[in-house]
VOLUM-531691 format. One line per field, with one value per atom (N, C-alpha, C, O, CB): residue in one letter; chain; atom name; z, y, x. Coordinates in Angstrom, 1 decimal, decimal comma. Each point is the difference from the previous one (the first is absolute). Glycine has a CB too. Layout:
VOLUM-531691
resn	c(a;...)
chain	c(A;...)
name	c(CA;...)
c3	c(Z;...)
c2	c(Y;...)
c1	c(X;...)
end
This chain:
VOLUM-531691
resn	c(m;m;m;m;m;f;f;f;f;f;e;e;e;e;e;e;e;e;e;e;m;m;m;m;m;h;h;h;h;h;t;t;t;t;t;d;d;d;d;d;g;g;g;g;g;w;w;w;w;w;n;n;n;n;n;v;v;v;v;v;a;a;a;a;a;t;t;t;t;t;m;m;m;m;m;e;e;e;e;e;y;y;y;y;y;p;p;p;p;p;f;f;f;f;f;g;g;g;g;g;r;r;r;r;r;g;g;g;g;g;i;i;i;i;i;n;n;n;n;n;f;f;f;f;f;s;s;s;s;s;i;i;i;i;i;e;e;e;e;e;v;v;v;v;v;d;d;d;d;d;d;d;d;d;d;i;i;i;i;i;d;d;d;d;d;a;a;a;a;a;i;i;i;i;i;y;y;y;y;y;e;e;e;e;e;k;k;k;k;k;l;l;l;l;l;r;r;r;r;r;h;h;h;h;h;e;e;e;e;e;d;d;d;d;d;y;y;y;y;y;p;p;p;p;p;l;l;l;l;l;y;y;y;y;y;r;r;r;r;r;k;k;k;k;k;m;m;m;m;m;m;m;m;m;m;v;v;v;v;v;n;n;n;n;n;e;e;e;e;e;y;y;y;y;y;e;e;e;e;e;v;v;v;v;v;a;a;a;a;a;g;g;g;g;g;n;n;n;n;n;c;c;c;c;c;l;l;l;l;l;e;e;e;e;e;q;q;q;q;q;k;k;k;k;k;e;e;e;e;e;f;f;f;f;f;l;l;l;l;l;v;v;v;v;v;q;q;q;q;q;d;d;d;d;d;p;p;p;p;p;d;d;d;d;d;g;g;g;g;g;y;y;y;y;y;l;l;l;l;l;l;l;l;l;l;r;r;r;r;r;f;f;f;f;f;t;t;t;t;t;q;q;q;q;q;k;k;k;k;k;s;s;s;s;s)
chain	c(A;A;A;A;A;A;A;A;A;A;A;A;A;A;A;A;A;A;A;A;A;A;A;A;A;A;A;A;A;A;A;A;A;A;A;A;A;A;A;A;A;A;A;A;A;A;A;A;A;A;A;A;A;A;A;A;A;A;A;A;A;A;A;A;A;A;A;A;A;A;A;A;A;A;A;A;A;A;A;A;A;A;A;A;A;A;A;A;A;A;A;A;A;A;A;A;A;A;A;A;A;A;A;A;A;A;A;A;A;A;A;A;A;A;A;A;A;A;A;A;A;A;A;A;A;A;A;A;A;A;A;A;A;A;A;A;A;A;A;A;A;A;A;A;A;A;A;A;A;A;A;A;A;A;A;A;A;A;A;A;A;A;A;A;A;A;A;A;A;A;A;A;A;A;A;A;A;A;A;A;A;A;A;A;A;A;A;A;A;A;A;A;A;A;A;A;A;A;A;A;A;A;A;A;A;A;A;A;A;A;A;A;A;A;A;A;A;A;A;A;A;A;A;A;A;A;A;A;A;A;A;A;A;A;A;A;A;A;A;A;A;A;A;A;A;A;A;A;A;A;A;A;A;A;A;A;A;A;A;A;A;A;A;A;A;A;A;A;A;A;A;A;A;A;A;A;A;A;A;A;A;A;A;A;A;A;A;A;A;A;A;A;A;A;A;A;A;A;A;A;A;A;A;A;A;A;A;A;A;A;A;A;A;A;A;A;A;A;A;A;A;A;A;A;A;A;A;A;A;A;A;A;A;A;A;A;A;A;A;A;A;A;A;A;A;A;A;A;A;A;A;A;A;A;A;A;A;A;A;A;A;A;A;A;A;A;A;A;A;A;A;A;A;A;A;A;A;A;A;A;A;A;A;A;A;A;A;A;A;A;A;A;A;A;A;A;A;A;A;A;A;A;A;A;A;A;A;A;A;A;A;A;A;A;A)
name	c(N;CA;C;O;CB;N;CA;C;O;CB;N;CA;C;O;CB;N;CA;C;O;CB;N;CA;C;O;CB;N;CA;C;O;CB;N;CA;C;O;CB;N;CA;C;O;CB;N;CA;C;O;CB;N;CA;C;O;CB;N;CA;C;O;CB;N;CA;C;O;CB;N;CA;C;O;CB;N;CA;C;O;CB;N;CA;C;O;CB;N;CA;C;O;CB;N;CA;C;O;CB;N;CA;C;O;CB;N;CA;C;O;CB;N;CA;C;O;CB;N;CA;C;O;CB;N;CA;C;O;CB;N;CA;C;O;CB;N;CA;C;O;CB;N;CA;C;O;CB;N;CA;C;O;CB;N;CA;C;O;CB;N;CA;C;O;CB;N;CA;C;O;CB;N;CA;C;O;CB;N;CA;C;O;CB;N;CA;C;O;CB;N;CA;C;O;CB;N;CA;C;O;CB;N;CA;C;O;CB;N;CA;C;O;CB;N;CA;C;O;CB;N;CA;C;O;CB;N;CA;C;O;CB;N;CA;C;O;CB;N;CA;C;O;CB;N;CA;C;O;CB;N;CA;C;O;CB;N;CA;C;O;CB;N;CA;C;O;CB;N;CA;C;O;CB;N;CA;C;O;CB;N;CA;C;O;CB;N;CA;C;O;CB;N;CA;C;O;CB;N;CA;C;O;CB;N;CA;C;O;CB;N;CA;C;O;CB;N;CA;C;O;CB;N;CA;C;O;CB;N;CA;C;O;CB;N;CA;C;O;CB;N;CA;C;O;CB;N;CA;C;O;CB;N;CA;C;O;CB;N;CA;C;O;CB;N;CA;C;O;CB;N;CA;C;O;CB;N;CA;C;O;CB;N;CA;C;O;CB;N;CA;C;O;CB;N;CA;C;O;CB;N;CA;C;O;CB;N;CA;C;O;CB;N;CA;C;O;CB;N;CA;C;O;CB;N;CA;C;O;CB;N;CA;C;O;CB;N;CA;C;O;CB;N;CA;C;O;CB;N;CA;C;O;CB;N;CA;C;O;CB;N;CA;C;O;CB;N;CA;C;O;CB;N;CA;C;O;CB;N;CA;C;O;CB;N;CA;C;O;CB;N;CA;C;O;CB)
c3	c(111,1;0,3;-1,3;-1,0;3,2;-2,3;-1,2;0,4;1,0;-1,8;0,0;0,2;-1,2;-1,1;2,6;-1,2;-1,0;-0,5;-1,2;2,1;0,1;-0,3;1,2;1,1;-2,7;1,3;1,0;-0,5;-1,2;2,2;-0,2;-0,5;0,5;-0,2;0,1;0,7;0,6;-0,8;0,5;1,7;-3,6;-0,8;-0,3;-0,5;1,4;-0,6;-0,3;-1,4;-0,6;3,1;-3,0;-1,3;-1,1;0,1;0,7;-1,7;-0,9;-1,4;-0,8;1,9;-1,2;-1,3;0,2;1,1;-2,5;0,4;0,1;0,2;-0,5;-1,0;2,3;0,4;-1,2;0,0;2,4;-3,4;-1,2;-0,3;0,5;-1,4;0,0;-0,4;-0,5;-0,8;0,2;0,9;0,9;1,5;0,4;-2,1;2,5;1,3;1,0;1,1;-1,6;0,0;0,9;0,5;1,0;-2,2;0,5;0,5;1,3;0,6;-3,0;2,8;1,3;1,2;1,0;-2,3;1,1;1,0;0,4;-0,8;-0,1;2,2;0,5;0,9;0,8;-1,1;0,1;0,9;1,0;-0,4;-1,5;3,1;1,1;0,3;0,3;0,7;-1,2;0,2;1,1;-0,1;-2,4;3,6;1,2;-0,3;-0,3;1,9;-1,4;-0,2;1,2;0,9;-3,4;2,5;1,1;-0,1;1,0;-0,7;-1,6;-0,2;-1,1;-1,2;1,9;-0,4;-1,0;-0,6;-1,1;2,4;-0,5;-0,5;-1,2;-0,9;3,2;-2,2;-1,0;-1,3;-1,1;2,8;-1,6;-1,2;-0,6;-1,2;2,2;-0,2;-0,4;-0,8;-1,1;3,1;-1,4;-0,7;-1,3;-0,9;3,2;-2,3;-1,2;-1,2;-1,1;2,5;-1,0;-1,0;-0,5;-1,2;2,2;-0,1;-0,3;-0,9;-1,0;3,1;-1,8;-0,7;-1,5;-0,9;3,1;-2,3;-1,4;-0,7;-1,1;2,0;-0,3;-0,5;-0,2;-1,0;-0,1;1,9;-0,1;0,5;1,1;-0,8;-1,0;0,5;1,2;0,1;-2,4;3,3;1,3;-0,2;-0,4;1,8;-0,9;0,0;1,2;-0,1;-1,1;2,3;1,2;0,7;0,3;-0,1;0,1;0,7;1,4;0,5;-1,9;1,9;1,4;1,0;-0,1;-0,5;1,5;1,1;1,2;-0,1;-1,6;2,8;1,2;0,3;0,1;0,8;-0,7;0,3;1,3;0,4;-2,9;3,1;1,2;-0,3;-0,6;2,1;-1,0;-0,2;1,4;0,8;-3,2;2,6;1,2;-0,2;-0,9;1,7;-0,1;-0,1;1,4;0,9;-2,9;2,1;1,2;1,2;1,1;-2,0;0,7;1,1;0,2;0,9;0,1;-1,7;0,1;-1,2;-1,1;2,5;-1,2;-1,1;-0,6;0,7;0,4;-2,4;-0,7;-0,9;-0,9;1,0;0,0;-0,9;-1,0;0,4;1,5;-3,1;-1,0;-1,1;-0,4;0,9;-1,1;-1,2;-1,2;0,1;1,1;-2,2;-1,2;-1,2;0,1;1,3;-2,6;-1,3;-1,0;0,3;0,3;-1,7;-1,0;-1,4;-0,3;1,7;-2,1;-1,4;-0,7;0,5;-0,1;-1,7;-0,8;-1,1;-0,7;1,0;-0,3;-1,0;-1,4;-0,1;1,9;-2,9;-1,3;-0,2;-1,0;0,2;1,6;-0,2;0,8;0,0;-0,4;1,1;0,8;1,4;0,8;-2,8;2,5;1,4;0,8;-0,3;-0,3;1,8;0,9;1,0;0,6;-0,8;0,4;0,9;1,1;-0,2;-1,6;3,0;1,2;0,8;0,7;-0,7;0,0;0,9;1,3;0,1;-2,1;3,1;1,4;0,9;-0,3;-0,1;1,4;1,1;1,3;0,1;-1,7;2,6;1,3;0,6;0,0;0,3;0,3;0,7;1,4;0,7;-2,0)
c2	c(109,3;-1,3;-0,7;0,7;0,1;-2,1;-0,8;-0,7;-0,7;0,5;0,3;-0,6;-0,9;0,4;1,5;-3,1;-0,9;0,3;0,0;-1,8;2,1;0,3;0,8;-0,4;-1,6;3,0;0,7;0,4;0,3;0,6;-0,9;0,2;1,4;0,2;-2,7;3,3;1,3;1,2;1,1;-2,2;1,0;1,1;0,4;1,1;-0,3;-1,7;0,4;-0,5;0,6;-0,8;-0,8;-0,5;0,9;0,4;-2,8;2,9;1,0;-0,7;0,7;1,0;-3,0;-0,6;-1,5;-0,5;2,4;-2,7;-1,5;-0,3;0,6;-0,9;-0,7;-0,4;-0,8;-1,2;1,1;0,8;-0,5;0,9;1,1;-2,3;0,8;0,8;1,4;0,0;-2,1;3,2;0,1;0,0;0,6;0,8;-2,2;-0,3;1,2;-0,2;-2,1;3,4;1,2;0,4;0,8;-0,1;-1,1;0,5;-0,6;0,4;-0,1;-1,4;-0,6;0,4;-0,6;-1,3;2,9;0,4;1,4;0,9;-2,4;1,8;1,4;0,2;-0,9;1,0;1,0;0,4;1,1;1,0;-1,6;0,3;0,9;0,9;-0,6;-1,0;2,9;0,9;1,0;0,8;-1,0;0,0;0,9;1,3;0,0;-2,0;3,1;1,4;0,9;-0,3;0,0;1,4;0,9;1,1;0,5;-0,9;0,7;1,1;-0,4;0,4;1,3;-2,6;-0,5;1,0;-0,1;-2,0;3,2;1,0;0,8;0,3;-0,1;0,0;0,8;-0,9;0,5;0,7;-2,5;-0,9;0,0;0,0;-1,4;1,2;-0,1;1,2;-0,1;-1,4;2,7;1,3;0,2;0,5;0,4;-1,3;0,1;-0,9;0,5;0,0;-1,7;-0,9;0,6;0,0;-2,0;2,5;0,6;1,2;0,3;-1,1;1,7;1,2;-0,4;0,7;0,5;-2,3;-0,4;-0,9;-0,5;0,5;-0,1;-0,8;-1,5;-0,6;2,7;-2,6;-1,4;-0,8;0,3;0,2;-1,5;-0,8;-0,8;-0,7;0,6;0,3;-0,7;-1,3;0,0;2,1;-3,2;-1,3;-0,1;-0,4;-0,7;1,7;0,1;1,3;0,2;-2,8;3,4;1,3;-0,2;-1,1;2,1;0,1;0,0;-0,5;0,4;1,4;-2,7;-0,4;-0,4;-0,1;-0,7;0,7;-0,5;-1,4;-0,2;2,6;-3,3;-1,4;-0,4;0,5;-1,0;-0,5;-0,6;-1,4;-0,8;2,3;-2,0;-1,3;-0,5;0,7;-0,3;-1,7;-0,6;-0,6;-0,8;0,3;0,9;-0,4;-0,5;0,8;0,8;-2,9;-0,5;0,3;0,4;-0,3;-0,1;0,3;1,4;0,4;-2,4;2,9;1,5;0,5;-0,5;0,7;0,9;0,7;1,0;0,9;-1,3;0,3;1,0;0,8;-0,6;-0,9;2,8;0,8;0,7;0,6;-0,2;-0,4;0,7;0,6;-0,5;-1,0;2,6;0,6;-0,7;-0,4;2,7;-2,5;-0,7;0,4;0,3;-2,2;1,8;0,1;-0,9;-0,4;2,8;-2,7;-0,9;0,7;0,7;-2,7;1,8;0,3;-1,2;-0,9;3,3;-2,5;-1,1;0,5;1,0;-2,2;0,5;0,5;-0,6;-0,9;1,0;0,3;-0,4;-1,5;-0,5;2,7;-2,9;-1,5;-0,7;-1,3;1,6;0,4;-0,7;-0,2;-0,5;-0,6;1,5;-0,2;1,1;1,2;-2,1;0,5;0,9;0,5;-0,8;-0,4;2,5;0,6;0,6;0,9;-0,4;-1,0;0,4;0,8;-0,5;-1,5;3,3;1,0;0,0;0,2;1,2;-1,5;0,0;0,9;0,3;-2,6;2,7;0,8;-0,3;0,1;1,8;-2,3;-0,4;1,3;1,1;-3,0;1,8;1,1;0,2;0,9;-1,3)
c1	c(104,7;-0,5;-0,4;-0,4;-0,4;1,0;-0,4;-1,3;-0,1;2,5;-3,4;-1,3;-0,3;0,0;-0,8;0,4;-0,5;-1,4;-0,3;1,8;-2,3;-1,4;-0,6;0,2;-0,4;-0,6;-0,7;-1,3;-0,2;2,3;-3,2;-1,3;-0,6;-1,2;0,9;1,1;-0,5;0,3;0,3;-0,1;-0,2;0,2;1,4;0,3;-2,4;3,1;1,4;0,4;0,9;-0,4;-1,1;0,4;-0,6;-1,1;1,2;0,8;-0,4;-0,4;-0,6;2,1;-1,2;-0,4;0,2;0,4;0,3;-1,0;0,1;1,5;0,9;-2,9;2,2;1,4;0,6;0,0;-0,6;1,1;0,6;1,2;0,0;-2,1;2,9;1,1;-0,4;-1,0;2,3;-0,7;1,1;-0,4;-1,0;2,1;-0,4;-0,4;0,2;-0,4;1,0;-0,1;0,1;-1,3;-0,1;2,1;-3,1;-1,3;-0,4;-1,0;0,4;1,3;-0,4;0,9;-0,1;-0,7;1,6;1,0;-0,3;-0,3;2,1;-1,7;0,0;1,2;0,3;-2,8;3,1;1,1;-0,4;-0,6;2,2;-1,3;-0,3;1,2;1,1;-2,8;1,6;1,1;-0,3;-0,9;1,4;0,2;-0,2;0,7;1,2;-1,5;-0,4;0,6;-0,2;-0,8;0,3;1,2;0,0;-1,1;-0,5;2,9;-2,7;-1,0;-1,0;0,2;1,5;-2,6;-0,9;-0,9;-0,4;0,4;-0,4;-0,8;0,6;-0,7;-0,3;2,3;0,7;0,0;-0,1;1,6;-1,2;0,0;-1,4;-0,1;2,0;-2,9;-1,3;-0,4;-0,6;0,0;0,8;-0,3;0,7;-0,5;0,0;1,8;0,8;-0,6;-0,2;2,3;-2,5;-0,6;-1,4;-0,3;1,5;-1,9;-1,3;0,2;-0,7;-0,3;2,0;0,3;0,4;-0,4;1,1;0,0;0,4;-1,1;0,3;2,1;-3,5;-1,2;0,4;-0,5;-0,3;1,7;0,4;-1,2;-0,5;3,0;-3,0;-1,1;0,3;1,0;-1,8;-0,1;0,1;-0,8;-1,1;1,4;0,3;-0,7;-1,0;-1,1;3,1;-1,5;-0,8;0,4;1,1;-1,3;-0,8;0,2;0,6;-0,1;-1,8;2,4;0,5;-1,0;-1,2;2,8;-1,2;-0,9;0,9;1,2;-2,9;1,0;0,7;-0,5;-1,2;1,4;0,7;-0,3;0,6;1,1;-1,3;-0,3;0,5;0,4;-0,8;-0,6;2,6;0,4;0,5;0,6;0,1;-0,9;0,5;1,3;0,2;-2,5;3,3;1,4;0,5;0,1;0,3;-0,1;0,5;-0,9;0,5;1,8;-3,6;-0,9;-0,3;-0,8;1,5;-0,1;-0,1;-0,8;0,2;1,9;-2,8;-0,7;0,9;0,5;-2,7;2,5;0,8;-0,9;-0,7;2,8;-2,1;-0,8;0,9;1,0;-2,8;1,4;0,8;-0,8;-1,1;2,9;-1,3;-0,6;0,6;1,1;-1,4;-0,5;0,5;-0,8;-1,2;2,0;-0,2;-0,7;0,8;1,1;-2,0;0,2;0,6;0,0;-0,9;0,2;1,8;0,1;0,4;0,6;-0,1;-0,8;0,4;1,1;-0,3;-2,0;3,4;1,0;-0,3;-0,9;2,6;-1,1;-0,3;0,1;-0,6;1,3;0,1;0,1;-1,1;0,0;2,5;-3,3;-1,1;0,3;-0,8;0,3;1,7;0,4;-0,8;-0,1;2,4;-2,8;-0,6;1,0;0,8;-3,0;2,3;0,9;-0,9;-0,8;2,6;-1,6;-0,8;0,9;0,9;-2,4;1,2;0,8;-0,7;-1,2;2,0;0,0;-0,5;0,8;1,2;-2,0;0,1;0,7;-0,7;-1,3;2,0;0,0;-0,5;-0,6;0,6;1,0;-2,8;-0,6;0,6;-0,5;-1,6)
end
């Protein structure tokens, strides 16, 4: 998703060049626990630890596990798996 501005803790820095800091990519995976544990094992810094969130989609509640990492260019990568 591309976001111009968000006030709920998603922006990692001031919205100035390089603009990758204002973007997060949502990546749906089949085994989020394995990816999460691999990153933790390698001591890769997590931007946001694993959590379960609920989202309303077309009037239905969608529950998913997710966590975020930040790549070296400032992009947030949000790994998700539907519960």
